Backbone as CSV, one residue per row, in Angstrom:
resi,resn,N_x,N_y,N_z,CA_x,CA_y,CA_z,C_x,C_y,C_z
1,UNK,96.806,118.410,107.385,96.964,117.953,108.756,98.319,118.415,109.253
2,UNK,98.327,119.006,110.391,99.566,119.532,110.948,100.081,118.606,112.036
3,UNK,100.422,117.391,111.644,100.927,116.392,112.578,102.442,116.467,112.714
4,UNK,103.090,117.113,111.743,104.556,117.098,111.677,105.088,118.505,111.928
5,UNK,106.061,118.575,112.811,106.719,119.858,113.107,108.221,119.621,113.084
6,UNK,108.942,120.625,112.557,110.399,120.515,112.611,110.922,121.370,113.759
7,UNK,112.153,121.145,114.101,112.771,121.868,115.210,113.470,123.125,114.765
8,UNK,113.048,123.688,113.629,113.695,124.890,113.103,112.737,126.062,113.257
9,UNK,113.242,127.163,113.744,112.447,128.380,113.853,112.843,129.278,112.690
10,UNK,112.074,129.253,111.624,112.407,130.049,110.442,113.148,129.215,109.428
11,UNK,114.317,129.694,109.012,115.089,128.979,107.994,116.375,128.422,108.601
12,UNK,117.007,127.564,107.830,118.254,126.925,108.253,119.309,127.277,107.228
13,UNK,120.436,127.776,107.695,121.528,128.136,106.803,122.700,127.205,107.063
14,UNK,123.232,126.659,105.978,124.390,125.779,106.075,125.515,126.322,105.222
15,UNK,126.723,126.250,105.737,127.906,126.602,104.961,128.244,125.408,104.065
16,UNK,129.043,125.587,103.040,129.443,124.451,102.202,130.056,123.335,103.059
17,UNK,129.640,122.108,102.806,130.101,120.901,103.505,129.644,120.816,104.967
18,UNK,128.817,121.755,105.420,128.334,121.726,106.803,127.143,120.782,106.926
19,UNK,127.039,120.109,108.059,125.928,119.208,108.347,125.263,119.623,109.650
20,UNK,123.932,119.460,109.704,123.181,119.714,110.934,122.058,118.693,111.035
21,UNK,121.789,118.254,112.244,120.632,117.406,112.492,119.405,118.296,112.631
22,UNK,118.297,117.862,112.043,117.039,118.596,112.133,116.018,117.672,112.792
23,UNK,115.644,117.966,114.029,114.652,117.107,114.690,113.265,117.290,114.074
24,UNK,112.583,116.167,113.862,111.221,116.162,113.333,110.341,115.486,114.373
25,UNK,109.209,116.098,114.692,108.277,115.534,115.661,106.961,115.226,114.958
26,UNK,106.456,113.997,115.170,105.159,113.597,114.637,104.229,113.410,115.824
27,UNK,103.137,114.179,115.852,102.150,114.086,116.929,100.808,113.692,116.318
28,UNK,100.423,112.437,116.511,99.157,111.939,115.971,98.032,112.362,116.915
29,UNK,97.016,113.082,116.419,95.907,113.504,117.274,95.133,112.300,117.827
30,UNK,94.611,112.429,119.006,93.858,111.343,119.652,92.641,110.933,118.827
31,UNK,92.036,111.853,118.086,90.842,111.554,117.300,91.158,111.068,115.878
32,UNK,92.418,110.773,115.577,92.800,110.312,114.235,92.130,108.979,113.917
33,UNK,91.624,108.872,112.696,90.976,107.654,112.232,92.049,106.610,111.929
34,UNK,91.761,105.361,112.248,92.714,104.278,111.992,93.033,104.199,110.504
35,UNK,94.288,103.880,110.205,94.700,103.734,108.810,96.100,104.237,108.594
36,UNK,96.476,104.365,107.326,97.810,104.812,106.963,97.818,106.270,106.553
37,UNK,98.834,106.977,106.993,99.020,108.381,106.653,100.449,108.541,106.160
38,UNK,100.641,109.371,105.123,101.924,109.431,104.450,102.298,110.884,104.184
39,UNK,103.588,111.179,104.342,104.058,112.544,104.123,105.515,112.509,103.692
40,UNK,105.968,113.616,103.144,107.369,113.817,102.833,107.767,115.151,103.451
41,UNK,108.816,115.136,104.235,109.392,116.369,104.762,110.572,116.669,103.844
42,UNK,110.518,117.807,103.155,111.588,118.126,102.201,112.115,119.537,102.437
43,UNK,113.266,119.783,101.875,113.928,121.063,102.005,114.231,121.596,100.617
44,UNK,114.273,122.908,100.500,114.590,123.546,99.223,115.926,124.262,99.371
45,UNK,116.797,124.053,98.398,118.112,124.695,98.429,118.031,126.071,97.782
46,UNK,118.553,127.088,98.476,118.585,128.454,97.948,119.957,129.056,98.244
47,UNK,120.365,129.975,97.397,121.587,130.736,97.651,121.180,132.167,97.967
48,UNK,122.173,133.028,98.187,121.844,134.439,98.449,121.147,135.068,97.247
49,UNK,121.333,134.473,96.054,120.752,135.019,94.828,119.417,134.388,94.490
50,UNK,118.870,133.551,95.367,117.583,132.914,95.103,117.731,131.411,94.970
51,UNK,116.748,130.799,94.305,116.751,129.345,94.137,117.939,128.904,93.292
52,UNK,118.476,127.742,93.612,119.603,127.191,92.864,119.051,126.316,91.750
53,UNK,119.494,126.551,90.517,119.021,125.757,89.398,119.518,124.318,89.477
54,UNK,118.644,123.376,89.151,118.959,121.952,89.134,119.493,121.428,90.459
55,UNK,119.040,122.004,91.547,119.504,121.524,92.850,118.588,120.416,93.353
56,UNK,119.148,119.487,94.098,118.303,118.419,94.646,117.406,118.960,95.752
57,UNK,116.285,118.316,95.955,115.402,118.646,97.071,115.393,117.434,97.999
58,UNK,116.319,117.419,98.955,116.368,116.256,99.850,115.086,116.146,100.660
59,UNK,114.726,114.923,100.988,113.507,114.723,101.757,113.513,113.410,102.500
60,UNK,112.584,113.295,103.417,112.419,112.091,104.221,110.971,111.648,104.097
61,UNK,110.768,110.377,103.690,109.419,109.823,103.630,108.983,109.408,105.019
62,UNK,107.728,109.689,105.338,107.184,109.305,106.640,105.906,108.511,106.403
63,UNK,105.839,107.318,106.997,104.641,106.479,106.939,104.177,106.254,108.368
64,UNK,102.927,106.591,108.630,102.360,106.457,109.975,101.182,105.498,109.894
65,UNK,101.170,104.508,110.754,100.035,103.596,110.844,99.328,103.849,112.168
66,UNK,98.101,104.336,112.083,97.300,104.561,113.287,96.541,103.268,113.557
67,UNK,96.754,102.677,114.726,96.110,101.382,115.009,94.596,101.493,115.112
68,UNK,93.963,100.361,114.904,92.509,100.283,114.972,91.987,99.448,113.833
69,UNK,90.680,99.445,113.661,90.066,98.673,112.589,90.283,99.392,111.262
70,UNK,91.069,98.761,110.398,91.441,99.352,109.118,90.938,98.465,107.996
71,UNK,90.434,99.083,106.959,90.010,98.342,105.777,91.251,97.915,105.005
72,UNK,91.395,96.619,104.766,92.488,96.069,103.960,91.852,95.396,102.754
73,UNK,91.926,96.083,101.624,91.244,95.597,100.431,92.034,96.005,99.192
74,UNK,92.131,95.085,98.255,92.810,95.370,96.993,91.971,94.814,95.854
75,UNK,92.160,95.361,94.677,91.448,94.841,93.510,92.412,94.711,92.340
76,UNK,92.103,93.769,91.467,92.862,93.565,90.247,92.243,94.467,89.189
77,UNK,92.948,95.506,88.797,92.440,96.494,87.852,92.633,96.015,86.417
78,UNK,93.758,95.344,86.173,94.040,94.873,84.821,94.904,93.629,84.890
79,UNK,94.599,92.677,84.028,95.432,91.492,83.834,95.456,91.246,82.342
80,UNK,96.627,91.402,81.724,96.717,91.263,80.274,98.090,90.740,79.879
81,UNK,98.205,90.404,78.604,99.469,89.946,78.033,99.999,91.074,77.167
82,UNK,101.283,91.381,77.306,101.884,92.456,76.532,102.633,91.934,75.318
83,UNK,102.544,92.665,74.230,103.393,92.464,73.073,103.186,91.206,72.251
84,UNK,102.117,90.486,72.433,101.882,89.278,71.630,101.098,89.652,70.382
85,UNK,101.475,89.022,69.254,100.790,89.289,67.982,100.259,87.980,67.430
86,UNK,99.174,88.046,66.718,98.611,86.855,66.094,97.784,86.051,67.082
87,UNK,97.545,84.785,66.737,96.665,83.935,67.544,97.404,83.115,68.594
88,UNK,98.658,82.804,68.370,99.413,81.975,69.305,100.235,82.809,70.250
89,UNK,100.810,82.165,71.242,101.697,82.841,72.184,103.125,82.390,71.919
90,UNK,104.051,83.315,71.950,105.462,83.012,71.788,106.182,83.430,73.060
91,UNK,107.115,82.599,73.501,107.877,82.923,74.704,108.935,83.960,74.383
92,UNK,109.246,84.856,75.275,108.626,84.973,76.593,107.266,85.662,76.520
93,UNK,106.410,85.325,77.471,105.113,85.968,77.618,105.206,86.879,78.841
94,UNK,104.873,88.146,78.641,104.909,89.113,79.739,103.476,89.457,80.120
95,UNK,103.097,89.080,81.344,101.769,89.398,81.864,101.855,90.721,82.611
96,UNK,100.920,91.610,82.339,100.811,92.873,83.071,99.726,92.694,84.120
97,UNK,100.077,92.985,85.364,99.142,92.845,86.488,99.081,94.204,87.185
98,UNK,97.903,94.847,87.146,97.731,96.125,87.845,96.866,95.887,89.073
99,UNK,97.411,96.242,90.234,96.743,96.037,91.514,96.451,97.393,92.138
100,UNK,95.202,97.604,92.565,94.805,98.868,93.208,94.549,98.634,94.687
101,UNK,95.010,99.567,95.496,94.775,99.514,96.935,93.463,100.242,97.226
102,UNK,92.421,99.484,97.551,91.112,100.048,97.892,90.928,100.169,99.400
103,UNK,91.997,99.899,100.154,91.920,99.919,101.613,92.437,101.215,102.201
104,UNK,92.695,101.169,103.508,93.096,102.370,104.229,94.528,102.379,104.710
105,UNK,95.346,101.384,104.300,96.742,101.336,104.722,97.555,100.688,103.596
106,UNK,98.831,101.048,103.490,99.655,100.515,102.404,99.894,99.016,102.582
107,UNK,100.232,98.362,101.473,100.606,96.953,101.530,101.670,96.678,100.477
108,UNK,102.315,95.520,100.615,103.350,95.088,99.686,102.779,93.960,98.831
109,UNK,102.618,94.181,97.523,101.975,93.172,96.684,102.868,91.957,96.440
110,UNK,102.271,90.804,96.545,102.956,89.541,96.267,101.970,88.606,95.602
111,UNK,102.474,87.653,94.864,101.618,86.665,94.242,102.297,86.047,93.042
112,UNK,101.545,85.244,92.310,102.086,84.603,91.122,100.971,84.378,90.114
113,UNK,101.371,84.168,88.876,100.451,83.811,87.806,100.616,82.314,87.590
114,UNK,99.509,81.602,87.678,99.529,80.158,87.472,99.119,79.864,86.031
115,UNK,99.954,79.122,85.325,99.701,78.822,83.920,99.353,77.343,83.806
116,UNK,98.214,77.070,83.162,97.725,75.690,82.991,97.623,75.352,81.507
117,UNK,97.772,74.056,81.210,97.589,73.616,79.831,96.102,73.343,79.582
118,UNK,95.749,72.891,78.389,94.336,72.694,78.045,93.687,71.573,78.848
119,UNK,94.489,70.750,79.515,93.954,69.665,80.342,93.805,70.080,81.805
120,UNK,94.184,71.319,82.119,94.040,71.827,83.481,95.243,71.605,84.366
121,UNK,96.294,70.990,83.853,97.502,70.758,84.647,98.342,72.029,84.718
122,UNK,98.887,72.295,85.899,99.746,73.462,86.081,101.086,73.195,85.392
123,UNK,101.469,74.094,84.474,102.747,73.948,83.780,103.785,74.960,84.271
124,UNK,103.314,76.035,84.938,104.249,77.031,85.468,103.544,77.922,86.486
125,UNK,104.328,78.395,87.431,103.912,79.453,88.361,104.976,80.529,88.273
126,UNK,104.551,81.706,87.862,105.493,82.798,87.639,105.204,83.900,88.652
127,UNK,106.209,84.299,89.450,105.965,85.351,90.444,105.716,86.710,89.799
128,UNK,104.806,87.486,90.401,104.630,88.865,89.952,105.710,89.691,90.626
129,UNK,106.246,90.628,89.893,107.312,91.451,90.441,107.393,92.781,89.720
130,UNK,108.097,93.700,90.325,108.269,95.025,89.733,109.436,94.989,88.752
131,UNK,109.453,93.973,87.914,110.479,93.820,86.883,109.795,93.624,85.543
132,UNK,110.308,94.274,84.528,109.805,94.067,83.175,111.015,93.739,82.307
133,UNK,110.982,92.564,81.697,112.115,92.098,80.890,113.419,92.126,81.684
134,UNK,113.326,91.741,82.963,114.515,91.665,83.802,114.994,92.993,84.349
135,UNK,114.316,94.094,84.022,114.731,95.421,84.467,113.768,95.947,85.523
136,UNK,114.294,96.540,86.585,113.461,97.091,87.644,112.679,98.285,87.123
137,UNK,111.395,98.354,87.483,110.567,99.493,87.076,110.127,100.315,88.282
138,UNK,110.680,100.041,89.433,110.339,100.786,90.636,111.584,100.949,91.489
139,UNK,111.550,101.929,92.363,112.622,102.078,93.322,112.495,100.955,94.342
140,UNK,113.572,100.262,94.574,113.526,99.173,95.552,113.363,99.779,96.937
141,UNK,112.371,99.296,97.651,112.057,99.801,98.973,112.203,98.673,99.976
142,UNK,111.396,98.692,101.013,111.410,97.638,102.026,111.094,96.293,101.384
143,UNK,110.272,96.298,100.378,109.876,95.088,99.651,110.290,95.275,98.193
144,UNK,110.781,94.224,97.517,111.233,94.400,96.134,110.160,94.912,95.173
145,UNK,108.879,94.677,95.467,107.814,95.178,94.598,107.334,96.562,94.995
146,UNK,107.941,97.154,96.019,107.494,98.451,96.490,106.190,98.318,97.254
147,UNK,105.646,99.428,97.677,104.374,99.404,98.400,103.301,100.057,97.541
148,UNK,102.050,99.753,97.884,100.918,100.374,97.201,100.177,101.190,98.250
149,UNK,100.197,102.502,98.085,99.535,103.392,99.033,98.026,103.358,98.818
150,UNK,97.238,103.723,99.833,95.775,103.753,99.670,95.367,104.609,98.470
151,UNK,94.507,104.049,97.629,94.026,104.756,96.448,94.942,104.651,95.237
152,UNK,96.142,104.118,95.423,97.111,104.033,94.328,97.024,102.690,93.613
153,UNK,97.588,102.659,92.410,97.651,101.440,91.612,99.112,101.158,91.283
154,UNK,99.523,99.905,91.401,100.902,99.492,91.101,100.887,98.545,89.912
155,UNK,101.787,98.801,88.959,101.974,97.916,87.808,103.020,96.882,88.163
156,UNK,102.680,95.614,87.973,103.609,94.519,88.214,103.626,93.625,86.985
157,UNK,104.643,92.784,86.888,104.806,91.950,85.716,105.132,90.516,86.130
158,UNK,104.749,89.579,85.300,105.129,88.192,85.462,105.620,87.742,84.098
159,UNK,106.882,87.345,84.007,107.458,86.952,82.728,107.668,85.446,82.698
160,UNK,107.022,84.807,81.736,107.092,83.350,81.569,107.957,83.054,80.355
161,UNK,109.021,82.302,80.558,109.928,81.959,79.467,111.200,82.771,79.545
162,UNK,112.026,82.636,78.554,113.329,83.313,78.534,113.158,84.804,78.323
163,UNK,113.970,85.575,79.053,114.002,87.022,78.867,115.165,87.309,77.944
164,UNK,114.906,88.070,76.885,115.968,88.370,75.911,116.942,89.381,76.449
């Protein structure tokens, strides 16, 4: 889809330490189907001798939401306990929660794991998050758990008990 155009005719040359603004235009076609559309506008660094080894490729993420009737649907792909051995559970218990976006627009996953005893009483509610053993497993974005793009699956964790 050619919805994105830059304001550069050909290539852009920068001297060391030079900065330039590059205008980007997004034109959504009138016949576009409602939902989320995602792109990255990136640049490649080259010298007079060709590509630069180990050079960064700067880029800008673009998320477009076309209004209208959009399917918003998610499914639980996996719910399991990690690293437990034997018949009993030892704290901390790390729950793995995999959520798939079956809809047409991104969303930010939120929720908790409710833990009950054998009598049905709630003993804990543990939030799901993009943390495993207290360490972030995703780039922090607009939401601490990141977003789940259409068709993608996000791994989240809920840790009950002390984290070592």
